[in-house]
Short mmCIF file of the C-alpha atoms (twelve columns), coordinates in Angstrom:
data_MODEL
# 
_entry.id   MODEL 
# 
loop_
_atom_site.group_PDB 
_atom_site.id 
_atom_site.type_symbol 
_atom_site.label_atom_id 
_atom_site.label_alt_id 
_atom_site.label_comp_id 
_atom_site.label_asym_id 
_atom_site.label_seq_id 
_atom_site.Cartn_x 
_atom_site.Cartn_y 
_atom_site.Cartn_z 
_atom_site.pdbx_PDB_model_num 
ATOM 1   C CA . MET A 1   112.792 95.389  68.562 1 
ATOM 2   C CA . TYR A 2   109.518 94.044  69.969 1 
ATOM 3   C CA . ILE A 3   106.766 96.172  71.507 1 
ATOM 4   C CA . LEU A 4   103.739 94.662  73.223 1 
ATOM 5   C CA . GLY A 5   100.616 96.831  73.202 1 
ATOM 6   C CA . ILE A 6   97.851  96.099  75.688 1 
ATOM 7   C CA . SER A 7   94.252  97.230  76.002 1 
ATOM 8   C CA . CYS A 8   92.163  96.175  78.989 1 
ATOM 9   C CA . LEU A 9   89.935  97.140  81.910 1 
ATOM 10  C CA . TYR A 10  87.393  98.842  79.684 1 
ATOM 11  C CA . HIS A 11  85.988  96.402  77.121 1 
ATOM 12  C CA . ASP A 12  87.351  93.993  74.514 1 
ATOM 13  C CA . SER A 13  90.764  93.530  76.108 1 
ATOM 14  C CA . ALA A 14  93.527  92.547  73.712 1 
ATOM 15  C CA . ALA A 15  97.257  92.381  73.082 1 
ATOM 16  C CA . CYS A 16  99.291  93.127  69.965 1 
ATOM 17  C CA . LEU A 17  102.958 92.467  69.295 1 
ATOM 18  C CA . ILE A 18  104.860 94.545  66.773 1 
ATOM 19  C CA . GLN A 19  108.416 94.303  65.515 1 
ATOM 20  C CA . TYR A 20  109.889 97.402  63.829 1 
ATOM 21  C CA . GLY A 21  106.391 98.699  63.117 1 
ATOM 22  C CA . LYS A 22  105.122 95.441  61.638 1 
ATOM 23  C CA . ILE A 23  102.269 93.655  63.372 1 
ATOM 24  C CA . ILE A 24  103.542 90.190  64.241 1 
ATOM 25  C CA . THR A 25  100.444 88.940  66.030 1 
ATOM 26  C CA . ALA A 26  97.404  90.197  67.915 1 
ATOM 27  C CA . ALA A 27  94.584  88.594  69.861 1 
ATOM 28  C CA . GLN A 28  91.499  89.490  71.858 1 
ATOM 29  C CA . GLU A 29  91.122  87.913  75.273 1 
ATOM 30  C CA . GLU A 30  87.538  86.837  74.557 1 
ATOM 31  C CA . LYS A 31  88.843  84.350  71.981 1 
ATOM 32  C CA . PHE A 32  90.480  82.442  74.835 1 
ATOM 33  C CA . THR A 33  87.979  82.964  77.667 1 
ATOM 34  C CA . ARG A 34  84.783  82.876  75.559 1 
ATOM 35  C CA . ILE A 35  83.524  85.849  77.595 1 
ATOM 36  C CA . LYS A 36  81.976  88.354  75.179 1 
ATOM 37  C CA . HIS A 37  83.669  91.793  75.463 1 
ATOM 38  C CA . ASP A 38  86.030  90.444  78.158 1 
ATOM 39  C CA . SER A 39  87.597  93.424  79.932 1 
ATOM 40  C CA . HIS A 40  90.049  91.573  82.189 1 
ATOM 41  C CA . ILE A 41  93.811  91.804  81.848 1 
ATOM 42  C CA . PRO A 42  94.469  89.836  78.634 1 
ATOM 43  C CA . GLU A 43  96.787  87.233  80.147 1 
ATOM 44  C CA . ASN A 44  95.994  84.622  77.508 1 
ATOM 45  C CA . ALA A 45  96.311  87.074  74.622 1 
ATOM 46  C CA . MET A 46  99.658  88.374  75.919 1 
ATOM 47  C CA . LYS A 47  101.044 84.858  76.349 1 
ATOM 48  C CA . TYR A 48  99.812  83.932  72.882 1 
ATOM 49  C CA . CYS A 49  101.558 86.929  71.304 1 
ATOM 50  C CA . LEU A 50  104.853 86.139  73.006 1 
ATOM 51  C CA . LYS A 51  104.603 82.450  72.143 1 
ATOM 52  C CA . GLU A 52  103.865 83.178  68.468 1 
ATOM 53  C CA . ALA A 53  107.002 85.323  68.257 1 
ATOM 54  C CA . GLY A 54  109.071 82.834  70.258 1 
ATOM 55  C CA . ILE A 55  110.182 85.447  72.794 1 
ATOM 56  C CA . THR A 56  109.862 86.108  76.516 1 
ATOM 57  C CA . ALA A 57  108.606 89.236  78.271 1 
ATOM 58  C CA . GLU A 58  112.187 90.102  79.208 1 
ATOM 59  C CA . GLU A 59  113.032 90.478  75.509 1 
ATOM 60  C CA . LEU A 60  110.428 93.190  74.939 1 
ATOM 61  C CA . GLU A 61  111.807 96.623  74.178 1 
ATOM 62  C CA . ALA A 62  108.626 98.178  75.534 1 
ATOM 63  C CA . VAL A 63  105.235 97.344  76.991 1 
ATOM 64  C CA . ALA A 64  102.575 99.945  76.207 1 
ATOM 65  C CA . TYR A 65  99.152  100.452 77.761 1 
ATOM 66  C CA . TYR A 66  96.439  102.159 75.729 1 
ATOM 67  C CA . ASP A 67  95.314  104.598 78.425 1 
ATOM 68  C CA . ASN A 68  96.929  106.979 80.900 1 
ATOM 69  C CA . PRO A 69  95.660  106.002 84.383 1 
ATOM 70  C CA . LEU A 70  96.506  109.373 85.927 1 
ATOM 71  C CA . LEU A 71  94.682  111.308 83.228 1 
ATOM 72  C CA . MET A 72  91.732  108.940 83.525 1 
ATOM 73  C CA . THR A 73  91.642  109.448 87.308 1 
ATOM 74  C CA . ASP A 74  91.650  113.219 86.807 1 
ATOM 75  C CA . ILE A 75  88.713  112.938 84.403 1 
ATOM 76  C CA . PHE A 76  86.876  110.693 86.880 1 
ATOM 77  C CA . MET A 77  87.400  113.163 89.739 1 
ATOM 78  C CA . SER A 78  86.274  116.070 87.524 1 
ATOM 79  C CA . ASN A 79  83.117  114.167 86.630 1 
ATOM 80  C CA . LEU A 80  82.419  113.492 90.313 1 
ATOM 81  C CA . ALA A 81  82.858  117.179 91.131 1 
ATOM 82  C CA . PHE A 82  80.573  118.170 88.255 1 
ATOM 83  C CA . LEU A 83  77.836  115.761 89.376 1 
ATOM 84  C CA . GLY A 84  78.085  116.862 93.008 1 
ATOM 85  C CA . GLU A 85  75.529  115.117 95.189 1 
ATOM 86  C CA . GLU A 86  74.292  113.103 92.192 1 
ATOM 87  C CA . CYS A 87  77.586  111.232 91.796 1 
ATOM 88  C CA . ASP A 88  76.581  108.049 93.664 1 
ATOM 89  C CA . SER A 89  75.974  105.975 90.537 1 
ATOM 90  C CA . LEU A 90  79.291  106.930 88.934 1 
ATOM 91  C CA . LEU A 91  81.143  106.431 92.200 1 
ATOM 92  C CA . ASN A 92  79.580  103.018 92.866 1 
ATOM 93  C CA . ASN A 93  80.125  101.760 89.314 1 
ATOM 94  C CA . SER A 94  83.669  102.992 88.690 1 
ATOM 95  C CA . PHE A 95  85.553  103.535 91.945 1 
ATOM 96  C CA . ASP A 96  87.006  100.027 92.278 1 
ATOM 97  C CA . MET A 97  87.967  99.804  88.611 1 
ATOM 98  C CA . ILE A 98  89.949  103.023 88.788 1 
ATOM 99  C CA . PHE A 99  91.476  102.945 92.247 1 
ATOM 100 C CA . ALA A 100 91.980  99.196  92.646 1 
ATOM 101 C CA . TRP A 101 92.954  98.350  89.064 1 
ATOM 102 C CA . LYS A 102 93.788  101.147 86.643 1 
ATOM 103 C CA . LEU A 103 96.071  103.130 88.950 1 
ATOM 104 C CA . TRP A 104 98.040  99.927  89.568 1 
ATOM 105 C CA . ILE A 105 98.011  98.636  85.987 1 
ATOM 106 C CA . HIS A 106 101.825 98.611  85.856 1 
ATOM 107 C CA . GLU A 107 101.917 96.172  88.791 1 
ATOM 108 C CA . LYS A 108 99.046  94.054  87.452 1 
ATOM 109 C CA . LEU A 109 100.714 93.707  84.026 1 
ATOM 110 C CA . LYS A 110 104.130 93.024  85.550 1 
ATOM 111 C CA . ASN A 111 102.598 90.232  87.631 1 
ATOM 112 C CA . SER A 112 100.807 88.783  84.601 1 
ATOM 113 C CA . LEU A 113 103.786 88.965  82.240 1 
ATOM 114 C CA . GLY A 114 106.568 88.407  84.756 1 
ATOM 115 C CA . SER A 115 108.351 91.489  83.399 1 
ATOM 116 C CA . LEU A 116 107.686 94.827  81.752 1 
ATOM 117 C CA . GLY A 117 110.429 94.273  79.233 1 
ATOM 118 C CA . LYS A 118 114.105 95.190  79.184 1 
ATOM 119 C CA . TYR A 119 113.613 98.496  80.978 1 
ATOM 120 C CA . GLY A 120 110.903 97.453  83.438 1 
ATOM 121 C CA . LYS A 121 108.626 100.389 82.657 1 
ATOM 122 C CA . LEU A 122 105.111 100.609 81.332 1 
ATOM 123 C CA . LEU A 123 104.520 103.191 78.631 1 
ATOM 124 C CA . VAL A 124 101.081 104.821 78.553 1 
ATOM 125 C CA . THR A 125 99.270  107.073 76.120 1 
ATOM 126 C CA . LYS A 126 95.961  108.831 75.745 1 
ATOM 127 C CA . ARG A 127 93.181  106.420 74.832 1 
ATOM 128 C CA . HIS A 128 92.016  108.312 71.746 1 
ATOM 129 C CA . ILE A 129 95.562  108.578 70.415 1 
ATOM 130 C CA . SER A 130 95.805  104.783 70.770 1 
ATOM 131 C CA . HIS A 131 92.604  104.331 68.788 1 
ATOM 132 C CA . ALA A 132 93.845  106.639 66.043 1 
ATOM 133 C CA . ALA A 133 97.272  104.976 65.908 1 
ATOM 134 C CA . SER A 134 95.757  101.494 65.642 1 
ATOM 135 C CA . ALA A 135 93.986  102.575 62.468 1 
ATOM 136 C CA . PHE A 136 96.679  104.796 60.984 1 
ATOM 137 C CA . TYR A 137 99.929  102.847 61.402 1 
ATOM 138 C CA . PRO A 138 98.824  99.648  59.651 1 
ATOM 139 C CA . SER A 139 97.097  101.629 56.894 1 
ATOM 140 C CA . PRO A 140 98.482  102.144 53.378 1 
ATOM 141 C CA . HIS A 141 98.682  105.892 54.164 1 
ATOM 142 C CA . MET A 142 101.593 105.330 56.539 1 
ATOM 143 C CA . LYS A 143 103.632 103.617 53.869 1 
ATOM 144 C CA . LYS A 144 102.874 106.427 51.397 1 
ATOM 145 C CA . LEU A 145 103.978 109.095 53.862 1 
ATOM 146 C CA . TYR A 146 107.130 107.257 54.918 1 
ATOM 147 C CA . PRO A 147 108.165 104.980 52.007 1 
ATOM 148 C CA . HIS A 148 111.718 104.504 53.328 1 
ATOM 149 C CA . ALA A 149 110.755 103.615 56.893 1 
ATOM 150 C CA . ARG A 150 111.954 100.300 58.338 1 
ATOM 151 C CA . TRP A 151 108.473 98.931  58.910 1 
ATOM 152 C CA . SER A 152 106.622 96.965  56.328 1 
ATOM 153 C CA . TRP A 153 103.268 95.368  56.052 1 
# 
């Protein structure tokens, strides 16, 4: 079972491929584009991960995105309401990123990959949970807590 995790449209976009909990490969987009802190959809990193594993996007069990676009939009709208008439800077700097990109991330990733895996759906999570999971799951603590789990590292 392969799962492709993707982080993008914020900073340091990247992709990571895991198989049964084991990290197979991971890459940051800036390593391919040479753009420091590249935030674009990590097309090169995703292709690299799939190529390293010798699989296609259609063989993925799941594609996961590190942030929930609907939750992020709610936070954005709440911030605009809080700022009131002083929201111009936030609105000008973030509107396009949220409403032209993040809300349509499932379509953007499907176009980049050609498929969102076997089930054609993008899984999303809360950004801070993604950060915590990226540190916890590959750590030795996970193996101590679940010594009989199928993953290994």
